[in-house]
N, C-alpha and C positions, 0 to 999 in steps of 0.2 A: 275280869278287871283288865282295863287297858292302860298301859304305862308307856310314856314317852321318855326315852333316855337321851340326854343331851351331853355332848362333850364339846364345850366351846373353847375355841382358840382366839387369839387376838384379831384375826381376820377370817375366821372360819367357824362353822357350826356343824358338827356331825350329829346324826340322830338315828335312832332305831325305835320302832313302835311295836310293842309286844302285846299279844293276847296272853295273859298270864294263866288262863285256864289250861293251856297246853304248851306254854313257853314259845309259841310260834312268833317269828318275826314277820309281821304283816307288811311292813314297809321300812325302808332305810334310805339314807341319802346324805348329802352334804351341801351346805351353802358355803361358797368360797368367795374370796376377794371382797369381803364385807368392808365397806368404806372406800373401796377402790374400783367401783363399778359393780360387779356382782355376777356370779354364775351359780346355778343350782342343778343338781342331779338328784332325781327321786326315782327309786326302784321299788316296784311291787312284784312279788314272785309271780312268774308266768306271764308277765306283761313286758312290752318294750319300755325301756326307761324313759322318763321325761327328763329332758336336758335342755337348758336355755340360759342365755345371758339375760339377767334381770337386774334391775336397779336395787342394790342392797346397801343403803346408806349406813345402817346400823344393825345391831343384833335383834332389836325388836322387830324390825321389818323382816329379817330373816326368819324369826319364829312365826310371824304372820304368814309367810309364804309356806313354811312347813305345814301349818294347820290348813292352809288353802289346798295344798296337794293331798293331805290326808283325807280331806272331805270332798275332793274333786269328783265329778261324775265319771270321769274316764280313768283317773289315776288314784282315786281315793280308796280307802278301806273302811271308813266309818261314815255315818250319815251326817254327823255334826260334831263340832268341837266339844260339846258337852259329854261326849263319850271318852274323852281323855280324863281318866280318873286321878292320875298323879303324874308328876314329872320327877325323874331321878337325874341328878347332875353329878358328873365326875368332877371332883375337886382335887387338885394336886396336893396341896399342903394344908394339913390341919394342925401341924406342930405337935406338941405334947398334949393338947387340949382334948383331942378326940381319939378314943380307942374303938369307935364304932361309927356307923352312919347315923345321921341326925335329921329330924324334920327341921326344915329351915324356918327360923324366926329371926327377929332383929339381933338377938344375942349371938346366934350362929353366924350371921353375916358379919357382925363386928369382929368375931374371932377369926374369920377368914381374912378380913382386912388386916388384922394384927399380924397375920402370917405372911403378908405380902413381901417383907424383907427376906423371908426364907424361900419364897417362890415368886420372884419378881416378874417372871415371864408368863407364868401360868395362872396364878391366883387372880390377878386383875381380869384376865379373860374369862375365867370361870365365873367371876362375879357378874360380868357383863351378861353371860348366858342366864344366870339366875334372875337378875333384874329384868331382863327382857321377857322372860316367862312370867314373872310376877306382873309385869305391865300388861301383857297380852291376855294372861289367864289369872286374874287376881284371886279367884276363889278356888283354884286348883292347888291341892297340897304339893309342896316341893320337898325333896329330900337331897341332902348332900352326902355323897359317898366319897370318902377321902382315900387317896392313894397311900397315905402314910399310916392309916388307922391300924391295919393288921400288924404292923411292926411295933406298936406301942407296948406289946407284951415282952419285949426284949428286957433281960436283966440289965442292971446298971453297968456291969462290966462289959456288956456288949455295945451299949450305946454311948458311953462316955468317951471323951478324948482326954489324953494325958496332957492337958494344957492347964494354965491357971484356972482354978475352980470358979473364980468370979466371972469368967467369960460364959460359963454355963449358966450361972445364977442370973447374970444381968442381961445376957443377949440370947440365951437359949441355944448356944453353940454345942451341938451334940449330933449323933447319928440319928436320922429319922427313917431312912429307907423309902423306897418307892416301888411301883408296880405291885403294891400290896393287894389290890383287888384280884389281880391275876394269880399271885402266889396263894391267896386264900382259896380261890376257886379250884386251882389244879391240885393243891394238897388235899382238899376235901374229896375231889374226884379220884385221886390216887388211893385214898383210904377205902373208898367204895370199891374200886377195882381190885384192891389188895384183899378185901374181904375181912378187914379188921377195923375197929373204931380208930379214928385219928388219934385219940388219947393214948393209944397203945403203940404208936409208931414214931420212928425218927425218919423224917423225909427231907431230902434236899431237892429243891425245885429250882430249875434253871430257865429263867425267862430270857430268851436270846433273840434279839432283834437288832434294829439300828441302835437302840438303847437297850442295855442288857443288865440283868442283875440275878444274883443267886440268893436263895434264902434257906436257912436251916429251920425246919419246922419240927419242933419237939413236943410230942404229946398234944398235937393240934394247935400249938401256939408258936408264933415266930420267936426263935431264940437268938438269931443273928441274921444279918443281911448285908450284902456287899455295897450297896449305895449308902451314902452318908448324909451329911448336912444338906447336900445337893445331889442331883443325879450324876455328878461328874466322877464320883469315887467308884472304885471297884474294878470291874473287868475292862479290858481293852474293848472299845466300841467303835461304831462307824466313824464318828468324828470326835469322840471324846477319848482323852488319854487314859482314863481309869486311874488307879492308884499310882502315884509317883512320890519321890522324895519332895516334901514340902518346900525345901530350899531351892528347888528348880525355879519356882516362881520368882524368888528374889534374884537369882543369878540371871535369868532371862531379862528381868526388869533392869538390872544394873548394866548388862552388856548392850541392850538395845535401846534403852531410854523409854521403854514402854511402861505405862502404869501397871500396877498390880491387876486392876480390873481388865485392862487390855490383854494381859497375859492369860488371865482366867478365861477370857473370851476365846483366845487361841486354843486353849486346852479343851474348851467345849466344842468349838466349831471347825477347827483346822487340824485336829490331831487324830489319834486312833488309827484305824485302817487307812484312812485317807492320807495321813501324814507319812506313814511308813511305806505304803505301796507307791505313793505319788500318782495314783491312778483314780481311785474312787473310795468313798466311804461305804459303798454298797458291797456287801459280802459276795454277792454273785459276780460282780465285776472283778473283784480281787481274786476270787477262786478261778475264774476263767483265765486271768493273766498268769496266775501261779501254774495252772495246768499247761499253759503255753510256754513256760520256762522263765517267766520273769522273776528274778531273784528277790527284789524288794517285796513283791506280792507274796512270795513264799514266806519271807520273814514275817510279814504282817499276819498271815494266817496262822503261822506257828505260834506267834505271840498271843493271839486270841485263844488258841487251844490250850496253851500253857496257863493262861490266866484263869480259865474256867476250871481246869484240872486242879490247880493250886487251891482254889477256893473250895472245891468239893472236898479235897483232902483235909483242909483246915476245919471245915464244918463237921466232918465226920469225927475228927478229934475232939472238937468242942462238945459235941453231943454224946460222946462215948460210944460211937457206932452209928450205923445207918441201916435202915431196913429197905428204903426205896429211893431211887433217883428218878427225877422227872425232867423231861425236856419239853419246852413249850415255846410259843410265840413264833414269829415268822421264820427265823433261821432254825430254831430248836425243833419245830414241827416238820420242816420241809427239807432239811439237809441231812441225809443219812451219813454222808462222809464225815461231817462235823461230829455227829454223835459217836461214830466209830472211833474217831481219833481221840475224842475226849475220854472214852472208856478204855482205850489202849493203855496199858501200864497200871491200871487200877485193879487188876486181877487179885493183887495181894489183899485188897479190901473186900473182895467178894463180888466186885462189879465186872460183868462181862456181858456183851450183847451178841445175839445171834444174827449173822449177816442177812439171812433170808428174812427174818422177822423185821429187821431194821430197815430193809429196803422199802421204798414206796412212801406214800404220804396219804393223809386224808382221814384216817380213823384213829380213835384212841386205841392203843394196844400195848401189850406187854412184849418187849423186845429182848427179854433176858435170855442169855444162853442157858442151855440145860445144865443144871447143877450150880448155877450162880447163887451165892448166898444172899446177895442184894438184888431185888427185882428192879428192873429199869423200864420206865414207861414213856411213851410219847402221848401227850394229852393236849388236845386243842383248847387253848384258853378261851374264855368267853366272859370278858369283863363287863360287857353290856348286859348280859343276862344276870350276872351277879349284882349289878346296880339295880336292875329291875326287880330282882328278888328282895333285895334290902328295902327298896321303895315300897313294894307290896306289903312286906311284913310290918313296916312302920306306919302305914297309912290305912291298911285294910280295917 
């Protein structure tokens, strides 16, 4: 079975094409600057990448070009588009409606549209990708895989906010969580490496990248997660503030004359590591400045470590213990210093990493120190494969 996985943004479309017989990625690429000219990069293993500026007025034309490259005599991996058996779409926000992936029909599209106020930047773009594929491949089944779905198992005390209850009833204001596909994948992989069923484990998964979140996974289900109504809540991130006193929004608004939405935009795009360091929202740039002696970069990095550590400790308390800790995503997988600093001081919980095992990058591994009661893992996340697997299961 061949499955195309689509992750559509407002002006971009990332894709991977899988052979599900062996989970091999046959091709992958990205269409960028959709509606603003257009650029495409298409990569097949073992071949020089195809890359060109091409006219991409909309997402439908982008999908047409993806299929053109997949079937191209030089860069293609299939003989014709009839070999695309199904398409899986990453969808940011499914609200409380979806606790799992869904075959797309009119009702699912309507529900995604209803969640636009909760995901105003992502859901419209995700819908553009879905409609483009429906237009170009009308008879191919499509599946929506929701970033929020894994977190719908949270108990009420984890997802409710202590605000007037009618705001929850009328507007759906509650914690939803994000990166759910990643947390689901790495927690399942962790259980496999641990050698026990996920239903018998308490796992804390740390998805650490430019956007970051932590999840408490108890007995195979999400018990709590750090992102909230939006991806702004939780940890210090590249350009996001993470958790702050809600009154900060009002104070900044009053002092600067900015509207609440303008302040929230600042908290999303001009805060986090970028704001504290004054250098960059990229962890690598902040780390280099810290190591060169920049004080603000040092504070920014320490704030990040502390926010991760605080969340790990809190989730261990919520679950009544922890069996495994997982680091994943760009920073989590590739930065041994961050992993060591987060683990430092958590020995009282049974968490300790071995410096030699912790060094390096690239493979899934157990980095626990000898005698540590809690096992610590580095696991490469694969959200696209998870989307492809869900799509296969629902359409096969």
